[in-house]
DRENDOSE-42039 format. One record per residue (C-alpha): residue number from 1; x, y, z. Coordinates in Angstrom, 2 decimals, padded with zeros to 5 digits, always signed. Layout:
BEGIN
resi  x  y  z
NUM  X  Y  Z
...
% end
This chain:
BEGIN
resi  x  y  z
1  -018.72  +003.57  +020.66
2  -015.61  +003.21  +022.78
3  -011.90  +004.01  +022.73
4  -009.77  +000.90  +022.39
5  -006.13  +001.94  +022.86
6  -004.73  -001.39  +021.68
7  -006.76  -001.51  +018.45
8  -004.61  -001.33  +015.32
9  -004.76  +001.89  +013.31
10  -002.79  +003.32  +010.38
11  -000.60  +006.38  +010.95
12  +002.48  +007.82  +009.26
13  +002.69  +004.86  +006.90
14  +002.52  +002.17  +009.61
15  +000.01  -000.11  +011.29
16  +000.33  +000.35  +015.04
17  -001.74  +000.51  +018.24
18  -004.07  +003.48  +018.39
19  -002.42  +004.65  +021.64
20  +000.83  +005.17  +019.70
21  -000.77  +007.29  +016.95
22  +000.08  +010.77  +018.20
23  +000.76  +014.19  +016.70
24  +002.74  +017.20  +017.90
25  +000.67  +019.99  +019.47
26  +002.07  +022.33  +016.78
27  +000.50  +020.28  +013.99
28  -001.11  +022.57  +011.41
29  -004.39  +020.61  +011.34
30  -004.78  +020.95  +015.11
31  -004.14  +024.69  +015.03
32  -006.26  +025.61  +011.98
33  -008.74  +022.79  +011.31
34  -006.94  +021.92  +008.06
35  -008.07  +018.32  +007.85
36  -010.59  +016.50  +005.68
37  -012.11  +013.24  +006.83
38  -014.50  +010.49  +005.93
39  -016.77  +008.12  +007.80
40  -017.00  +004.54  +006.57
41  -019.05  +001.66  +007.96
42  -018.36  -002.04  +008.14
43  -021.38  -004.26  +008.87
44  -021.05  -007.70  +010.41
45  -023.31  -010.46  +009.13
46  -023.39  -013.49  +011.45
47  -024.82  -015.79  +008.79
48  -021.78  -015.42  +006.54
49  -019.42  -014.54  +009.43
50  -018.13  -011.62  +007.43
51  -017.72  -007.87  +007.71
52  -018.93  -005.86  +004.71
53  -017.51  -002.42  +003.98
54  -020.27  -000.20  +002.62
55  -019.32  +001.59  -000.61
56  -015.65  +002.03  +000.43
57  -014.52  +003.16  -003.03
58  -017.12  +005.94  -003.00
59  -016.03  +007.07  +000.45
60  -012.36  +007.24  -000.50
61  -013.19  +009.00  -003.75
62  -015.05  +011.68  -001.79
63  -012.12  +011.96  +000.62
64  -009.78  +012.56  -002.30
65  -012.15  +015.18  -003.71
66  -012.37  +016.89  -000.31
67  -008.57  +016.92  -000.20
68  -008.40  +018.45  -003.68
69  -010.73  +021.29  -002.64
70  -008.41  +021.99  +000.31
71  -005.23  +021.89  -001.82
72  -004.08  +018.63  -000.29
73  -002.23  +015.79  -001.97
74  -003.12  +012.50  -000.24
75  -000.09  +010.20  +000.08
76  -002.22  +007.15  -000.80
77  -004.48  +006.46  -003.76
78  -008.20  +005.76  -003.31
79  -007.66  +002.03  -003.80
80  -004.78  +001.95  -001.30
81  -006.99  +003.66  +001.27
82  -009.62  +000.96  +000.78
83  -006.90  -001.65  +001.34
84  -005.96  +000.07  +004.61
85  -009.57  -000.23  +005.82
86  -009.60  -003.91  +004.89
87  -006.27  -004.53  +006.62
88  -007.34  -002.70  +009.80
89  -010.41  -004.95  +009.95
90  -008.32  -008.09  +009.54
91  -005.65  -007.04  +012.05
92  -008.32  -006.25  +014.65
93  -010.16  -009.47  +013.76
94  -013.51  -007.71  +014.00
95  -016.73  -009.72  +014.34
96  -018.99  -006.73  +014.86
97  -020.19  -003.52  +013.28
98  -017.29  -001.12  +012.76
99  -016.89  +002.59  +012.05
100  -013.75  +003.81  +010.25
101  -012.37  +007.35  +010.28
102  -009.94  +007.97  +007.39
103  -008.50  +011.47  +007.16
104  -005.95  +013.60  +005.34
105  -004.41  +016.40  +007.35
106  -001.84  +019.16  +007.14
107  +000.95  +017.70  +009.27
108  +003.55  +020.48  +009.13
109  +004.75  +022.12  +012.36
110  +004.47  +025.72  +011.27
111  +002.42  +028.85  +011.70
112  +000.24  +030.53  +009.05
113  -003.34  +029.58  +008.23
114  -002.80  +028.69  +004.59
115  -003.21  +025.64  +002.38
116  -000.36  +025.90  -000.11
117  +003.17  +024.67  +000.59
118  +002.09  +022.72  +003.69
119  +002.76  +018.97  +003.79
120  -000.01  +016.39  +004.10
121  -000.38  +012.97  +005.70
122  -003.04  +010.26  +005.94
123  -004.30  +008.20  +008.87
124  -007.19  +005.89  +009.70
125  -008.59  +004.42  +012.89
126  -011.65  +002.35  +013.70
127  -014.23  +002.00  +016.46
128  -016.79  -000.63  +017.36
129  -020.13  +001.07  +016.60
130  -023.72  -000.04  +016.29
131  -026.15  +002.92  +016.30
132  -024.92  +006.52  +016.35
133  -028.54  +007.61  +016.82
134  -031.19  +005.52  +018.57
135  -033.00  +004.29  +015.46
136  -035.47  +002.23  +017.51
137  -037.52  +005.36  +018.14
138  -038.34  +008.63  +016.43
139  -035.97  +011.60  +016.69
140  -037.10  +014.73  +018.52
141  -035.59  +017.61  +016.55
142  -035.44  +021.39  +016.55
143  -034.56  +023.90  +013.86
144  -031.28  +025.39  +014.99
145  -030.69  +029.05  +015.71
146  -027.32  +028.51  +014.03
147  -027.33  +028.70  +010.22
148  -025.50  +026.13  +008.13
149  -022.19  +027.50  +006.93
150  -022.32  +028.69  +003.34
151  -020.42  +026.90  +000.55
152  -018.46  +030.12  -000.01
153  -017.38  +030.30  +003.64
154  -016.19  +026.71  +004.22
155  -016.91  +024.15  +001.46
156  -019.82  +022.04  +002.69
157  -019.41  +019.34  +000.03
158  -016.03  +018.60  +001.58
159  -015.82  +017.12  +005.08
160  -013.49  +019.80  +006.44
161  -012.78  +019.36  +010.13
162  -012.81  +023.10  +010.86
163  -016.35  +023.34  +009.51
164  -017.64  +020.94  +012.13
165  -017.52  +023.65  +014.80
166  -020.76  +024.73  +013.09
167  -022.22  +021.25  +013.62
168  -021.05  +021.12  +017.24
169  -022.75  +024.42  +018.06
170  -026.06  +023.22  +016.62
171  -025.88  +019.74  +018.18
172  -025.10  +020.99  +021.66
173  -027.81  +023.63  +021.47
174  -030.37  +020.97  +020.51
175  -029.36  +018.35  +023.09
176  -029.01  +020.87  +025.91
177  -032.59  +021.98  +025.21
178  -033.89  +018.43  +025.45
179  -033.91  +017.40  +021.78
180  -032.05  +014.61  +020.00
181  -030.82  +016.48  +016.95
182  -030.73  +019.84  +015.18
183  -031.93  +020.77  +011.71
184  -030.00  +023.51  +009.94
185  -031.40  +026.15  +007.62
186  -029.02  +027.42  +004.94
187  -028.04  +031.07  +004.45
188  -031.20  +031.60  +002.34
189  -033.50  +030.22  +005.03
190  -034.24  +026.86  +003.39
191  -033.78  +023.46  +005.05
192  -030.23  +022.16  +004.70
193  -029.41  +019.09  +006.84
194  -028.88  +017.84  +010.39
195  -025.72  +018.41  +012.39
196  -024.14  +015.33  +010.75
197  -026.91  +013.84  +008.60
198  -028.78  +014.51  +005.38
199  -032.55  +014.87  +005.62
200  -035.45  +013.48  +003.57
201  -039.14  +014.40  +003.54
202  -042.17  +012.57  +002.15
203  -045.20  +014.55  +000.98
204  -048.10  +012.98  -000.93
205  -046.02  +009.90  -001.74
206  -043.08  +011.89  -003.18
207  -039.62  +011.56  -001.63
208  -037.95  +014.98  -001.38
209  -034.49  +016.04  -000.22
210  -032.64  +019.39  -000.35
211  -030.35  +019.85  -003.38
212  -026.57  +019.82  -003.00
213  -026.69  +023.61  -003.50
214  -028.43  +023.93  -000.09
215  -025.06  +023.72  +001.71
216  -025.38  +019.97  +002.23
217  -022.73  +017.29  +002.23
218  -022.88  +015.07  -000.85
219  -023.59  +012.08  +001.37
220  -022.86  +008.52  +000.26
221  -025.88  +007.27  +002.24
222  -027.96  +010.11  +000.76
223  -027.05  +008.93  -002.73
224  -027.76  +005.34  -001.76
225  -031.25  +006.23  -000.49
226  -031.98  +008.10  -003.72
227  -030.87  +005.08  -005.74
228  -032.89  +002.65  -003.61
229  -035.98  +004.85  -003.92
230  -035.70  +004.84  -007.69
231  -035.26  +001.06  -007.68
232  -038.47  +000.92  -005.64
233  -040.26  +002.96  -008.31
234  -040.70  +006.01  -006.08
235  -040.95  +009.56  -007.35
236  -037.90  +011.48  -006.12
237  -037.27  +015.24  -006.09
238  -034.21  +017.24  -005.09
239  -035.54  +020.72  -004.35
240  -035.56  +023.46  -001.73
241  -037.67  +022.75  +001.35
242  -039.21  +025.53  +003.44
243  -039.08  +025.25  +007.23
244  -042.86  +025.01  +007.64
245  -043.03  +022.14  +005.13
246  -041.31  +020.03  +007.76
247  -044.26  +020.56  +010.11
248  -046.81  +019.24  +007.61
249  -044.70  +016.44  +006.11
250  -046.12  +012.94  +005.94
251  -042.72  +011.50  +006.89
252  -039.25  +012.78  +007.76
253  -035.99  +010.95  +008.28
254  -032.26  +011.52  +008.59
255  -029.65  +009.44  +006.83
256  -025.89  +009.21  +006.98
257  -022.99  +006.88  +007.65
258  -023.42  +007.29  +011.38
259  -027.19  +007.83  +011.49
260  -028.03  +005.17  +008.85
261  -031.80  +005.72  +008.43
262  -033.32  +007.43  +011.50
263  -036.95  +008.55  +011.40
264  -038.05  +011.88  +012.82
265  -041.05  +012.02  +015.13
266  -041.07  +015.71  +016.00
267  -039.81  +019.07  +014.72
268  -040.02  +022.19  +016.89
269  -042.43  +020.38  +019.24
270  -044.76  +019.55  +016.36
271  -045.53  +015.85  +015.90
272  -045.00  +014.68  +012.31
273  -048.16  +013.02  +010.91
274  -049.30  +010.36  +013.43
275  -045.99  +010.27  +015.29
276  -045.02  +006.85  +013.93
277  -042.45  +005.71  +011.40
278  -043.95  +006.09  +007.93
279  -044.32  +003.32  +005.34
280  -041.84  +004.81  +002.85
281  -039.24  +005.42  +005.55
282  -039.68  +001.87  +006.84
283  -039.44  +000.42  +003.32
284  -036.23  +002.30  +002.54
285  -034.73  +001.58  +005.96
286  -035.40  -002.15  +005.66
287  -033.96  -002.35  +002.16
288  -030.94  -000.31  +003.21
289  -030.30  -002.77  +006.06
290  -030.21  -005.60  +003.56
291  -028.00  -003.67  +001.15
292  -025.25  -002.98  +003.70
293  -024.64  -006.70  +004.30
294  -024.76  -007.65  +000.62
295  -028.19  -009.27  +000.72
296  -029.94  -006.93  -001.68
297  -029.54  -008.53  -005.14
298  -029.62  -005.22  -007.04
299  -026.95  -003.49  -004.96
300  -024.42  -006.20  -004.14
301  -021.70  -004.14  -005.81
302  -022.06  -001.59  -003.00
303  -020.31  -003.78  -000.45
304  -016.80  -005.17  -000.12
305  -016.44  -008.33  +001.99
306  -013.36  -008.23  +004.20
307  -012.77  -011.94  +004.54
308  -013.00  -013.12  +000.93
309  -012.80  -016.81  +001.82
310  -015.99  -016.54  +003.85
311  -018.18  -015.30  +001.02
312  -020.90  -017.83  +000.28
313  -019.67  -019.94  +003.17
% end
C-alpha cells in the first residue's frame, strides 16, 4: 500500500489528482469524526486483463445505510458511486489489485458536535493493494483489553470514522505486544470481531460466526463467506462465541475487504488445533479467490468488470 499523489481521485464533484484533494482544518468531520466510509476491492486477473470490482453495489448500499444512520444525505446515488469507482480505475489505468475508499463526510466549517443541519459531501480515492494481512501464514492474535464499542455508543453496523479510535487502540496494543491482530470482546464478554475484520470459527465441522448483535460490522466479505459456505453444503451458525471456545476451536479465520480470508494460528499464546490452516478455511479461501475475479460460476454476479470490452477476451 502506498501513497500516489498523482493518482486520480474524486473530490467535491471532480476527478483530480489525489494531492489536490484537500479539506480545511475546520472541517466538521476532522474535528468530530463525523464521516462514514467504505472499503471496496478491485482484483486484477491477468488472463482476462481486467479489473473486477467485488460486490460494488453492496458496498455502496452499505455506505448509504451508514450515512442514513448518521443523518447524512449523500450527494450521489449508490449507482453513481459505483460509476465513480469504475471511472477512477479507468483514469488510473490500473493493471493490479486496487483498494478504494469511498466516504461521506460532514464538510461544514462550523463548531458543534451534532449531525443535523450540517452539510455533507462525498469523495473517493484508491490505492494499489495486495494483502492487508500476510495471508501466507497464520495470524498470531490476542484478545484485547479494550472492549468493542457498543451499538448504543457508536453504531457498529455503520463504518463511522470516529468509532475507529476503538480499533486503533486494540490494534496498536496487539502489535506492540508482538501479535499480528487483536480480537475484541463485546460489552457482554462474548467474541465480537478483529480490529477491522469479522471472525469465523469451525468446531466439529460447523462454521460459526458471531451474530450482528455482537457489535460487529455487517461485513460484505462476511456475508460472502456465509453464502459460499452454504453453497458448499456446510452447516452454518450465527451465535455468541465465548472467549475460551477460541482456544479449543478446530479452525479460526478472519475475513474482510482488507483481510480477505486470513487464517489464525494462535490466540492468547495458545496454538489452534495443529497450528496449520484448516481444510474448511482453505476450501472457503480458495473459492473466495476464484469468486473475486469472476471465475466462480455460481457467484459471477458478485463482480463488476471495469473494462467491459475485455470480458471473455
